[in-house]
TINU-31783 format. One record per residue (C-alpha): x, y, z; chain; residue in one letter; residue number from 1. Coordinates in steps of 0.001 Angstrom, whole numbers. Example, Ala and Ser with C-alpha at 12.3 -4.5 7.8 and 13.67 -1.06 7.14 Angstrom:
2
        c1        c2        c3   logu   drenro   marza
     12300     -4500      7800      A        A       1
     13670     -1060      7140      A        S       2
//
This chain:
420
        c1        c2        c3   logu   drenro   marza
     -2483      2386    -90460      A        M       1
       954      3047    -88994      A        A       2
      3413       247    -89384      A        S       3
      4452     -1897    -86428      A        K       4
      7921      -295    -86407      A        A       5
      6454      3207    -86126      A        V       6
      4261      2182    -83194      A        V       7
      7199       651    -81373      A        C       8
      9241      3808    -81901      A        E       9
      6457      5974    -80473      A        I      10
      6115      3709    -77422      A        V      11
      9881      3820    -76776      A        N      12
      9902      7593    -77064      A        T      13
      7062      7913    -74564      A        I      14
      8811      5533    -72138      A        S      15
     12006      7579    -72287      A        I      16
     10114     10810    -71655      A        L      17
      8226      9265    -68700      A        V      18
     11428      7900    -67187      A        K      19
     13133     11293    -67481      A        E      20
     10136     12998    -65875      A        E      21
     10058     10495    -63029      A        L      22
     13779     10898    -62547      A        K      23
     13389     14666    -62301      A        T      24
     10546     14307    -59776      A        I      25
     12542     11908    -57599      A        L      26
     15601     14185    -57633      A        I      27
     13459     17149    -56526      A        N      28
     11880     15053    -53779      A        M      29
     15285     14065    -52469      A        C      30
     16417     17676    -52450      A        K      31
     13340     18842    -50540      A        N      32
     13207     15902    -48142      A        R      33
     14037     16659    -44506      A        K      34
     17135     15123    -43088      A        K      35
     16402     11654    -41669      A        C      36
     16198     11472    -37890      A        R      37
     17887      8798    -35884      A        F      38
     15637      5938    -34727      A        W      39
     17287      6358    -31330      A        V      40
     19465      9295    -30314      A        R      41
     23086      8355    -29930      A        Q      42
     23352      9425    -26283      A        W      43
     20396      7153    -25493      A        I      44
     22270      4234    -27077      A        L      45
     25039      4700    -24521      A        R      46
     22572      3878    -21707      A        R      47
     24299       646    -20668      A        N      48
     27676      2367    -20384      A        Q      49
     26735      5756    -18938      A        L      50
     23169      5561    -17590      A        G      51
     22567      5849    -13833      A        A      52
     21463      2232    -13552      A        S      53
     24912       928    -14494      A        N      54
     27013      3741    -13067      A        T      55
     25643      5838    -10184      A        L      56
     23491      3162     -8548      A        L      57
     26248       564     -8705      A        K      58
     28626      3015     -7046      A        E      59
     26090      3878     -4359      A        L      60
     25392       205     -3665      A        A      61
     29108      -405     -3075      A        L      62
     30203      2842     -1436      A        E      63
     27189      4683         5      A        D      64
     24281      2491      1101      A        K      65
     22469      5438      2666      A        E      66
     22777      7298      -628      A        G      67
     21293      4315     -2436      A        Y      68
     18400      4253        31      A        R      69
     17764      7971      -441      A        N      70
     17796      7552     -4219      A        H      71
     15182      4773     -4383      A        L      72
     13720      4918      -834      A        R      73
     14924      1378       -97      A        M      74
     18102      -640       289      A        S      75
     19600     -2670     -2528      A        E      76
     18428     -5873      -853      A        E      77
     14833     -4650      -653      A        K      78
     15003     -3379     -4226      A        F      79
     16087     -6807     -5448      A        N      80
     13289     -8389     -3428      A        E      81
     10721     -6086     -5017      A        L      82
     12240     -6618     -8466      A        L      83
     11886    -10376     -8097      A        F      84
      8189     -9906     -7407      A        G      85
      7364     -7572    -10313      A        V      86
      9761     -8582    -13070      A        Q      87
      7484    -11107    -14770      A        D      88
      4731     -8490    -15112      A        Q      89
      6918     -5753    -16588      A        I      90
      9337     -7781    -18702      A        K      91
      9192     -7268    -22477      A        K      92
     10878     -9235    -25261      A        T      93
     13407     -7720    -27652      A        D      94
     12297     -6818    -31179      A        T      95
     14180     -6688    -34475      A        V      96
     14269     -2893    -34215      A        M      97
     15433     -2431    -30640      A        R      98
     16364     -4029    -27330      A        Q      99
     13665     -3981    -24654      A        A     100
     14291     -2126    -21399      A        L     101
     15125     -4417    -18516      A        S     102
     12641     -4778    -15617      A        P     103
     15412     -3554    -13312      A        K     104
     15792      -273    -15182      A        L     105
     12032       303    -15423      A        K     106
     11605      -292    -11696      A        L     107
     14511      2038    -10842      A        Q     108
     13082      4855    -12960      A        V     109
      9594      4396    -11466      A        T     110
     10844      4383     -7857      A        L     111
     12936      7467     -8533      A        R     112
      9882      9218     -9970      A        Y     113
      7766      8335     -6921      A        L     114
     10577      9409     -4584      A        S     115
     11184     12804     -6179      A        T     116
      8403     13679     -8609      A        G     117
     11139     14627    -11092      A        D     118
     10129     15646    -14594      A        L     119
     10312     12865    -17159      A        F     120
     12916     14925    -19012      A        S     121
     15112     14928    -15893      A        T     122
     14740     11168    -15451      A        L     123
     15509     10739    -19144      A        A     124
     18800     12581    -18720      A        S     125
     19809     10564    -15641      A        I     126
     18838      7100    -16847      A        Y     127
     19152      7731    -20619      A        R     128
     15610      6559    -21306      A        V     129
     13378      8669    -23608      A        P     130
     10710     10536    -21663      A        K     131
      7881      9213    -23857      A        N     132
      9088      5684    -23042      A        T     133
      8978      6500    -19318      A        I     134
      5434      7749    -19713      A        S     135
      4482      4517    -21460      A        N     136
      5775      2104    -18814      A        F     137
      5120      4123    -15633      A        L     138
      1554      2899    -15059      A        L     139
      2538      -670    -15914      A        E     140
      5233      -722    -13220      A        V     141
      3052      1031    -10611      A        C     142
       298     -1509    -11253      A        T     143
      2764     -4391    -10867      A        A     144
      4026     -2969     -7546      A        I     145
       493     -2745     -6203      A        Y     146
      -447     -6208     -7450      A        D     147
      2547     -7768     -5683      A        V     148
      2132     -5910     -2373      A        L     149
     -1609     -5187     -2165      A        N     150
     -2136     -7684       665      A        E     151
      -353     -5159      2912      A        L     152
     -3319     -2774      2642      A        I     153
     -6199     -4813      3892      A        K     154
     -9240     -3935      5976      A        V     155
     -9484     -6347      8935      A        P     156
    -12030     -9076      8290      A        Q     157
    -12299    -10682     11735      A        T     158
    -12987     -9489     15268      A        E     159
     -9529    -10697     16291      A        E     160
     -7861     -8444     13697      A        D     161
     -9883     -5451     14868      A        W     162
     -9010     -6207     18491      A        E     163
     -5294     -6097     17681      A        I     164
     -5683     -2557     16317      A        I     165
     -7804     -1549     19311      A        Q     166
     -5177     -2792     21760      A        K     167
     -2422      -905     19931      A        E     168
     -4399      2351     20004      A        Y     169
     -5153      1896     23680      A        Y     170
     -1544      1030     24558      A        F     171
        -6      3871     22539      A        Q     172
     -2662      6584     22746      A        W     173
     -4929      5687     25699      A        N     174
     -7965      5600     23443      A        F     175
    -10491      2861     24107      A        L     176
    -12036       767     21295      A        N     177
    -10336      2770     18531      A        C     178
    -10213       798     15260      A        C     179
     -8445      3441     13176      A        G     180
     -7964      7118     12368      A        A     181
     -9501      8556      9193      A        M     182
     -8665     11528      7027      A        D     183
     -8984     12662      3453      A        G     184
     -6704     14734      1245      A        K     185
     -7034     16421     -2113      A        S     186
     -4155     15247     -4294      A        I     187
     -3467     17991     -6800      A        V     188
     -3183     16964    -10439      A        I     189
     -2705     18635    -13770      A        R     190
     -5987     19780    -15298      A        N     191
     -7248     16775    -17303      A        P     192
     -8092     17709    -20917      A        P     193
    -11790     18257    -21682      A        H     194
    -12766     17715    -18029      A        S     195
    -14287     21156    -17495      A        G     196
    -14758     21802    -13780      A        S     197
    -15129     18133    -12830      A        E     198
    -11861     17989    -10861      A        Y     199
    -11845     21659     -9815      A        F     200
    -11830     22216     -6038      A        N     201
    -12425     25060     -3624      A        Y     202
     -8669     25787     -3442      A        K     203
     -8674     26755     -7108      A        G     204
     -6745     23673     -8227      A        T     205
     -7621     20362     -9848      A        Y     206
     -7487     17226     -7729      A        S     207
     -8658     13742     -6874      A        V     208
     -9479     12765     -3309      A        I     209
     -7705     10143     -1261      A        L     210
     -9688      8865      1726      A        L     211
     -7682      6688      4106      A        A     212
     -7915      4875      7418      A        C     213
     -4712      4274      9394      A        V     214
     -3821      1901     12220      A        D     215
     -1786      2832     15306      A        A     216
      1493      2046     13503      A        N     217
      1015      4613     10694      A        Y     218
        60      1944      8151      A        C     219
     -2838      2462      5757      A        F     220
     -5529      -173      6273      A        R     221
     -8116      1226      3865      A        Y     222
     -8124      3761      1047      A        F     223
    -10488      5122     -1562      A        N     224
     -9241      7093     -4571      A        I     225
    -10664      8833     -7565      A        G     226
    -13608     10966     -6521      A        I     227
    -13166     14396     -8067      A        N     228
    -11897     17318     -6041      A        G     229
    -15255     19048     -5579      A        Q     230
    -16410     16658     -2839      A        A     231
    -15752     16916       914      A        N     232
    -14728     14179      3320      A        N     233
    -18297     13447      4328      A        A     234
    -19416     12979       741      A        A     235
    -16391     10820       -62      A        V     236
    -16952      8623      2971      A        F     237
    -20668      8287      2219      A        A     238
    -19817      6865     -1227      A        K     239
    -16991      4635        -4      A        S     240
    -17050       868       258      A        S     241
    -15994      1176      3915      A        L     242
    -19137      3128      4779      A        N     243
    -21271       634      2868      A        A     244
    -19693     -2253      4773      A        A     245
    -20102      -567      8180      A        L     246
    -23718       362      7491      A        E     247
    -24568     -3101      6202      A        Y     248
    -26839     -4954      8594      A        V     249
    -24918     -8221      8394      A        E     250
    -21626     -6510      9459      A        N     251
    -19518     -8199      6800      A        R     252
    -16321     -6730      8274      A        L     253
    -17100     -8092     11772      A        H     254
    -16530     -4565     13069      A        F     255
    -16594     -4616     16904      A        P     256
    -19897     -3603     18461      A        K     257
    -18270      -765     20422      A        N     258
    -15597       -29     17820      A        G     259
    -15097      3544     16613      A        I     260
    -13028      5452     14066      A        L     261
    -11569      8833     15023      A        V     262
    -11714     11703     12545      A        S     263
    -11569     15462     12218      A        D     264
    -14470     17884     11770      A        D     265
    -14688     17155      8039      A        A     266
    -16442     13831      8693      A        F     267
    -19988     13177      9911      A        P     268
    -20633     12153     13514      A        L     269
    -21904      8572     13691      A        K     270
    -22181      5904     16343      A        N     271
    -18902      4467     14943      A        Y     272
    -17217      7774     13978      A        I     273
    -16031     10254     16591      A        L     274
    -15288     13834     15601      A        K     275
    -14298     16824     17756      A        P     276
    -16591     19563     18979      A        F     277
    -16547     22606     16724      A        G     278
    -14074     25354     17435      A        R     279
    -15634     27661     19958      A        S     280
    -14568     29752     22921      A        N     281
    -17546     28423     24875      A        K     282
    -16518     24765     25013      A        L     283
    -16768     23251     28467      A        S     284
    -13775     21716     30222      A        R     285
    -15044     18225     29414      A        K     286
    -15488     19085     25756      A        Q     287
    -11991     20555     25550      A        K     288
    -10521     17425     27100      A        I     289
    -12493     15268     24713      A        F     290
    -11080     17248     21771      A        N     291
     -7550     16872     23160      A        Y     292
     -7847     13122     23653      A        R     293
     -9389     12704     20217      A        L     294
     -6748     14808     18449      A        S     295
     -4025     12865     20273      A        R     296
     -5263      9596     18728      A        A     297
     -6043     11205     15374      A        R     298
     -2496     12562     15083      A        R     299
     -1535      9117     13770      A        V     300
     -3244      9660     10417      A        V     301
     -1773     13156     10134      A        E     302
      1686     11678     10614      A        N     303
       978      8853      8171      A        A     304
       170     11355      5421      A        F     305
      3210     13399      6443      A        G     306
      5508     10384      6117      A        I     307
      3947      9492      2767      A        L     308
      4585     12955      1305      A        V     309
      8098     13312      2707      A        S     310
      9182      9876      1455      A        R     311
      7338     10026     -1869      A        F     312
      7732     13590     -3028      A        R     313
      5689     13044     -6146      A        V     314
      2887     14406     -3922      A        F     315
      4674     17665     -3128      A        E     316
      3653     19228     -6435      A        Q     317
       740     18678     -8815      A        P     318
      1044     15247    -10430      A        I     319
      1702     16104    -14066      A        A     320
       566     12912    -15802      A        V     321
     -2614     11808    -17511      A        G     322
     -5596     11204    -15254      A        I     323
     -5501      7516    -16229      A        N     324
     -2140      7149    -14451      A        K     325
     -2914      9057    -11239      A        V     326
     -4695      6234     -9396      A        D     327
     -1877      3805    -10170      A        G     328
       740      6206     -8826      A        I     329
     -1173      6759     -5575      A        I     330
     -1766      3031     -5039      A        K     331
      1901      2204     -5614      A        A     332
      3032      4871     -3135      A        A     333
       562      3722      -461      A        L     334
      1534        58      -677      A        V     335
      5250       895      -754      A        L     336
      4734      3033      2363      A        H     337
      3203        91      4225      A        N     338
      5838     -2341      2967      A        W     339
      8764      -157      3984      A        L     340
      7159       734      7326      A        K     341
      6692     -2947      8152      A        M     342
     10000     -4392      6954      A        I     343
     12450     -1569      7662      A        S     344
     10818       786     10141      A        S     345
     14122      1996     11639      A        E     346
     15417      3304      8325      A        S     347
     12061      4377      6870      A        Y     348
     10889      6237      9995      A        T     349
     13920      6612     12280      A        P     350
     13659      7901     15833      A        T     351
     12214     11404     15879      A        G     352
     10824     11180     12363      A        Y     353
      7179     11170     13531      A        V     354
      5571     13297     16244      A        D     355
      6344     12113     19781      A        T     356
      5432     13217     23291      A        E     357
      7729     14485     25994      A        D     358
      7638     11779     28674      A        L     359
      7421     14349     31464      A        T     360
      5170     17117     30166      A        T     361
      3360     15132     27430      A        K     362
      3796     18102     25108      A        S     363
      4179     17307     21415      A        I     364
      7648     17100     19902      A        I     365
      7165     17581     16181      A        Q     366
      8609     14927     13897      A        G     367
     11372     15735     11441      A        T     368
      9081     14901      8511      A        W     369
      7451     18290      9087      A        R     370
     10684     20177      8409      A        T     371
     11457     17972      5401      A        Q     372
      8173     18883      3752      A        N     373
      9129     22289      2406      A        S     374
      6077     22281       157      A        S     375
      2572     20871       493      A        W     376
      1388     22248     -2839      A        N     377
       380     18779     -3972      A        G     378
     -1737     17798      -948      A        L     379
     -4621     19809       550      A        H     380
     -7116     19339      3350      A        N     381
    -10742     18962      2358      A        L     382
    -13670     21213      3155      A        Q     383
    -15213     20946      6603      A        V     384
    -18490     19066      6780      A        H     385
    -21165     21543      7883      A        T     386
    -24209     19282      8187      A        N     387
    -25179     18817     11843      A        R     388
    -28133     16458     11441      A        N     389
    -26674     13621     13462      A        Y     390
    -28546     10828     15177      A        T     391
    -29187     10780     18888      A        K     392
    -27166      7564     19123      A        L     393
    -24123      9328     17636      A        A     394
    -24365     12087     20258      A        Y     395
    -24770      9495     22999      A        N     396
    -21605      7664     21967      A        V     397
    -19605     10896     22099      A        R     398
    -21078     11744     25498      A        D     399
    -20063      8312     26778      A        Q     400
    -16466      9021     25794      A        Y     401
    -16605     12395     27561      A        I     402
    -17678     10649     30769      A        D     403
    -15031      7961     30272      A        Y     404
    -12235     10532     29881      A        F     405
    -13336     12118     33178      A        F     406
    -13747      8777     34896      A        G     407
    -11817      5547     34610      A        E     408
    -10169      6614     31347      A        G     409
     -8615      9814     32680      A        T     410
     -4888     10466     32215      A        V     411
     -3031     12662     34733      A        P     412
     -1789     15247     32254      A        W     413
     -4992     15984     30324      A        Q     414
     -5966     19092     32321      A        L     415
     -2549     20634     31611      A        D     416
     -3070     20148     27876      A        M     417
     -6224     22240     27549      A        I     418
     -4407     25380     28794      A        H     419
     -7183     26769     30971      A        E     420
//
């Protein structure tokens, strides 16, 4: 047997050899290792000194209030009011590794995105916030905005509320018993991964459908989002909670007995939905006048969508975010539209911004929102509803309106508008 001294010498020799081998391996690993990347890029770290939140927006607030409003679609006062409402929901605590973004900065970036539809990389350059960080907090902020303001989009629940809308439609558009104007739009999105043809529509794009009902003041009173782009307005309405409530025997919405909603030809004709006669050269004078009077009242929803797109240009191009964020973006834009229309109508929709009528000739003077919308690539009309199996009651209601427009409900200029 080897002596104890010999064994110890062998063990020491092996240890030395192992240490040298490990040393060689570690040296080679260090040589081949990629250069360490910064945890945060240096130009991002200068956010507080050079980012738009602490430079450009402060200058605009002091020197150019209109410029501030154009940047975020609201005044500094209204921004601070909104910030106060959402800050608790979007505030994060600092960590050992980094300082959390302030609610103010997150709200500014989100409003700028809704206002312009800018790429995240562009917003990152302006506000010095990494684009992946913007993607992470965008839905959170949009959800907070909707949660704070969602009471502004509310279907009337009492007869008195419906009567207010009816009176406004009659006063502004000479349309009796009108409880709202309906329309639907395909909102173009980026093709969701692994979705196949689920969101593919007849225009050759991918989209979700927004169904909306608007009051006489261009405010959205009901909306339905999320049905894939293959459906038409009739199918969307049939599946909507509004249709379910109106068809329900107990009339949970207390919808007026003679109340109606005006729509275009993409919707079904019902006893509470009026749609125009189909385009034809053989329409009678009464039918042409009915179409004119209907389109005059329905122009409200067309203008409401026009205002929405021109003020929130995220809808001008396909929304290039994950499908899980699309609904939140749409909801935030809708509720902001109502909020700004109600609290600052003069700046949000100044004189001439929406379609108006010449007081003498009653011809339409197009609103300036139409010229501001250079592109409608992000918003499309839906397919026309071709089913004509309507109930006799639905036809009777439309015939009653035809008689009304030629009787006590006539307006002196209507014959001039049908261009006979």
